[in-house]
Residue frames relative to the residue before (quaternion, step in Angstrom):
aa qw qx qy qz dx dy dz
M 1.0000 0.0000 0.0000 0.0000 0.00 0.00 0.00
K 0.4396 -0.7019 0.4979 0.2573 3.58 -1.02 0.81
E 0.5603 -0.5560 0.4845 0.3771 3.53 -1.23 0.53
G 0.6458 -0.5540 0.3756 0.3674 3.64 -1.17 0.65
K 0.7212 0.4512 -0.3068 0.4269 3.59 0.91 -0.73
H 0.6592 0.4761 -0.2970 0.5005 3.64 1.31 -0.18
T 0.4892 0.6852 -0.4205 0.3381 3.60 1.09 0.22
T 0.5120 -0.6424 0.4172 0.3886 3.58 -0.99 0.39
E 0.5517 0.6016 -0.3825 0.4330 3.63 1.36 -0.46
N 0.6691 0.4892 -0.3037 0.4699 3.60 1.12 -0.68
K 0.5862 0.5496 -0.3517 0.4802 3.60 1.18 -0.62
H 0.6807 0.4764 -0.2810 0.4803 3.60 0.84 -1.04
T 0.6278 0.5407 -0.3467 0.4398 3.58 0.92 -0.71
L 0.6722 0.5119 -0.2755 0.4584 3.48 1.02 -1.02
V 0.6331 0.5063 -0.3285 0.4847 3.57 1.11 -0.64
A 0.6497 0.5123 -0.3008 0.4742 3.57 0.95 -0.73
M 0.6500 0.4987 -0.2961 0.4911 3.57 1.06 -0.76
A 0.6277 0.5196 -0.3250 0.4799 3.57 0.99 -0.68
A 0.6859 0.4593 -0.2999 0.4782 3.59 0.87 -0.85
S 0.6776 0.4806 -0.3284 0.4493 3.58 1.00 -0.65
I 0.6317 0.4725 -0.3253 0.5214 3.63 1.31 -0.19
A 0.6953 0.4835 -0.3041 0.4363 3.60 0.77 -0.94
L 0.6968 0.4986 -0.3116 0.4109 3.67 0.75 -0.85
P 0.6704 0.4588 -0.2985 0.5010 3.51 0.87 -0.71
T 0.6083 0.5434 -0.3588 0.4538 3.58 1.03 -0.59
L 0.6079 0.5551 -0.2977 0.4834 3.47 1.09 -0.82
A 0.6438 0.5224 -0.2895 0.4783 3.47 1.05 -0.98
A 0.6478 0.5107 -0.3159 0.4688 3.57 0.94 -0.82
L 0.6482 0.5213 -0.3178 0.4551 3.59 0.96 -0.76
V 0.5914 0.5404 -0.3085 0.5130 3.55 1.14 -0.91
E 0.6626 0.5187 -0.2994 0.4497 3.59 0.77 -0.93
A 0.6717 0.4877 -0.3007 0.4696 3.53 0.92 -1.00
L 0.5946 0.5629 -0.3377 0.4643 3.57 1.09 -0.76
Q 0.6508 0.5273 -0.2935 0.4607 3.57 0.99 -1.08
G 0.7639 0.4100 -0.1981 0.4573 3.58 0.81 -0.95
S 0.5222 0.6761 -0.3981 0.3344 3.61 1.19 -0.25
G 0.4888 -0.6767 0.4550 0.3102 3.61 0.96 -0.56
L 0.4214 0.7204 -0.4033 0.3752 3.48 1.51 -0.07
I 0.7757 0.2651 -0.0986 0.5642 3.47 1.14 -0.87
E 0.2000 -0.8259 0.5243 0.0543 3.56 -0.60 1.19
N 0.5616 0.6392 -0.3429 0.3982 3.49 1.25 -0.64
G 0.4552 -0.7309 0.4568 0.2233 3.69 -0.51 1.34
T 0.6830 0.5208 -0.2879 0.4236 3.50 0.89 -1.03
L 0.6504 0.5048 -0.2803 0.4936 3.53 1.12 -1.02
L 0.6128 0.5459 -0.3413 0.4583 3.60 0.97 -0.84
A 0.6479 0.5177 -0.3015 0.4705 3.62 0.91 -0.97
L 0.6687 0.5036 -0.2985 0.4584 3.61 0.87 -0.92
I 0.6267 0.5163 -0.3332 0.4792 3.59 1.07 -0.83
G 0.6460 0.5102 -0.3449 0.4511 3.59 0.96 -0.88
V 0.6343 0.5269 -0.3379 0.4539 3.62 0.90 -0.80
L 0.6587 0.5077 -0.3071 0.4627 3.59 0.97 -0.90
G 0.6476 0.5203 -0.3328 0.4463 3.53 0.99 -0.71
S 0.6596 0.4928 -0.3046 0.4788 3.59 1.06 -0.81
V 0.6108 0.5239 -0.3417 0.4855 3.61 1.02 -0.74
L 0.6779 0.4665 -0.3403 0.4550 3.64 0.71 -0.86
S 0.6122 0.5541 -0.3504 0.4420 3.66 0.93 -0.71
A 0.6725 0.5086 -0.2530 0.4744 3.53 0.94 -1.14
L 0.6901 0.5096 -0.2833 0.4288 3.57 0.90 -0.82
G 0.6043 0.5576 -0.3325 0.4619 3.41 1.26 -0.62
Y 0.6862 0.4583 -0.2852 0.4876 3.53 0.94 -0.85
N 0.6782 0.4955 -0.3117 0.4444 3.54 0.92 -0.95
A 0.6077 0.5501 -0.3598 0.4456 3.61 1.03 -0.75
C 0.6617 0.4959 -0.3245 0.4594 3.58 0.82 -0.80
R 0.7016 0.5042 -0.2525 0.4356 3.55 0.78 -1.05
A 0.6548 0.5068 -0.2696 0.4916 3.59 1.06 -0.89
H 0.6620 0.5190 -0.3074 0.4448 3.51 0.83 -0.91
L 0.7384 0.4096 -0.2649 0.4657 3.50 0.77 -1.00
K 0.5923 0.5434 -0.3803 0.4575 3.56 1.10 -0.65
G 0.6458 0.5109 -0.3264 0.4641 3.71 0.85 -0.72
K 0.6279 0.5112 -0.3371 0.4804 3.62 0.97 -0.59
H 0.6792 0.4930 -0.3193 0.4402 3.44 0.90 -0.94
L 0.6180 0.5397 -0.3304 0.4666 3.59 1.01 -0.88
K 0.6709 0.5168 -0.3125 0.4303 3.56 0.85 -0.78
L 0.6413 0.4909 -0.3150 0.4985 3.59 1.05 -0.84
E 0.6483 0.5407 -0.3241 0.4271 3.61 1.01 -0.75
S 0.6828 0.4686 -0.2822 0.4843 3.40 1.06 -0.91
D 0.5941 0.5350 -0.3713 0.4722 3.69 1.12 -0.41
R 0.6435 0.5229 -0.3308 0.4507 3.54 0.99 -0.74
I 0.6292 0.5496 -0.3071 0.4559 3.56 1.08 -0.89
K 0.6560 0.5145 -0.2865 0.4722 3.46 1.00 -1.07
M 0.6446 0.5336 -0.3171 0.4463 3.62 0.86 -0.84
R 0.6466 0.5222 -0.2989 0.4689 3.57 1.01 -0.99
A 0.6497 0.5203 -0.2956 0.4689 3.59 0.96 -0.93
M 0.6751 0.4819 -0.3008 0.4707 3.59 1.00 -0.78
E 0.6173 0.5447 -0.3096 0.4759 3.59 1.12 -0.60
A 0.6539 0.5223 -0.2740 0.4738 3.43 1.12 -0.89
A 0.6631 0.4947 -0.2785 0.4878 3.50 1.00 -0.95
S 0.6208 0.5374 -0.3283 0.4669 3.59 1.08 -0.74
K 0.6743 0.5061 -0.3006 0.4458 3.60 0.94 -0.77
L 0.6347 0.5388 -0.3023 0.4641 3.51 1.21 -0.84
E 0.6314 0.5403 -0.3218 0.4537 3.54 1.12 -0.77
K 0.6358 0.5708 -0.2884 0.4322 3.58 1.08 -0.78
K 0.6606 0.5172 -0.2980 0.4554 3.55 1.17 -0.67
């Protein structure tokens, strides 16, 4: 059995964590640009605000979707293993 830090699940979790940190960080940078006063066009400021919100949501959703996908794959592997064990038992009878 592999050590926990060498498993694919750990690698996928790290990717999800990186996305959940990087995307909201980008959103904060966008918000800082919006509030800095460098841009005075109201429409552009609104678009930047939307971009910040989208980046924040993507960070959270990337993390959740990635981890949920891995959970579902593990669950399907377990079901498949049980079905194979049941079929094996039937063949022995």
